[in-house]
Steps between C-alpha positions, in 0.01 A plus 500: 500500500657828386551779756507872435788696641479854618720684252458848648814671623590453873482885548145510376402214738650698792311816412161334553301674770287286732161673571321361803130421464277768636242372748260790512227289645700436812561868556138590457399220748756622749378861465139392547596296807693783667221750433234260643714435807558869555130566467419230756755624747383856468138392543582315828724779628221768452217272619366656827318170586834328565561720809878521480503657845359179649739292301797704630375488853461114515788399272753505790255450790587263780207281422625449146849406626360242744319340212811503281699313775227228504494483119875461478538230767205306356665515163830380625363228730253373247767473226731324732237258608388445140846452365609250768188303487472524117859360469398201711180443303685526167743234611209280616333536158818382325524213741466137385289436811134498380370603845722803519429594143124463560496708821701783347280506183188513727651798687569686185159416357319630812692822557541599144149410406314721755514890499740660745228715641295189597809348676563820697140509614508129587808538713361815660184329606641146569366530852153443368613162373720381791468685838820345626827401335606149619830322432527135600463140392196453272209290621627505856459744799874577509552869439841672488374864437168674527411872456207712407476551123408871515786582736751290299396616155507874532432704190872539433565129539205407289622740223849346523371152466266588208770689307776253578315183418356650179848612386642151580273353239624743224866492623505125482420512134768757437765297694381179322547663159850621600599152620371343180700753293832357629632217289451160661863411426606738775321296766616168348856619514459604862350158588786327322742686739315363804289809580167431659178631335442767763857631474483488121180714499651748743854533355455423134141541373355792692796744438463444119130528517519847650536663157154381416347544855621854579305715237155354559566495875575869488169561333327292766660723769360810338165334453494392868559860608186602308300191613547607866224757430249214510556431868307819574191286487601345846638835639859392512611872539703505188524811279164445327324421829616823649403692181151356526472598860582859412257543203224326694524806736565797272325353179793619290530166302682613193772702677575218734521251218745736341710487816497120489581485128800742541646278778446177312667651190793615711551158660466312170761737346740430773443119473558520122862614555631186665283283270669658194845446664435134575374433146807657350726307742345155439452582134868540433620313196166532316377738238243652734741531787738720293240769442527818696196681634402835341539684834864386533580605148327838564691584834833337435530522124565127497483352149460134404835351399540473129465160348849359419566482132564175329787421270269527209403863590869602556587394144248724341 
């Protein structure tokens, strides 16, 4: 098959000017978006019904800070409980023991299949089902521990159990996916060296699975922070509970909801920073891990390293 050679002089080829494609539609869409956002912000800023004086008064009130403390410790404690229990459940689901696999699957089915709000209300009113909490030997009168349900399951404890157990069901699936992403040859090599299954899981499999586990677990943490607002139905004295107490007295619902939204946005923004750092750290060596965030490029002038040229390119 004959080929056609470019017989134009080399100087003429070098004088060619590359004209980039003009994307006028993108600029128009960006202009419309900016104008629309400016109009929305201006409308909210000049809206007298928002009562910015009330927002400023309650934004840093002691009642709000008390609710923030409860929201933060509920988030941390529920995520710790969910991650620890979820890891155990994930290992049970991957076990060859049919009893352990069945029990763990039943746990995930129950807590992932019912709404979180229903679970919070259930734990908050568990005293209506069992007046006393008894720990002993089943079908006998031997009891090791006994306590009144309402005094034991305070609103804070009930909220922690509901959030933690619900998170355990979702965390177990994330951990299970991370474990299954590790090549089975890694575990087989460890077993051939005499390592026990538990040690292999702790030293070999889980460290490699962290690359898959960390990003969705970071999203779960942010989601948990927002889900703590649901515990207001059992008066757990979190941020949303205290906000509801205030607007139940002054009837300023919208301004108080703005206060809550501003604090939730601030907390989520703070949590996004370590999440992005962990994703970049555990994503090293991948195409997505080499990317730099727009904020870092804006403030530090960091540019993405240039792609190394191949020998074919250098000979041109």
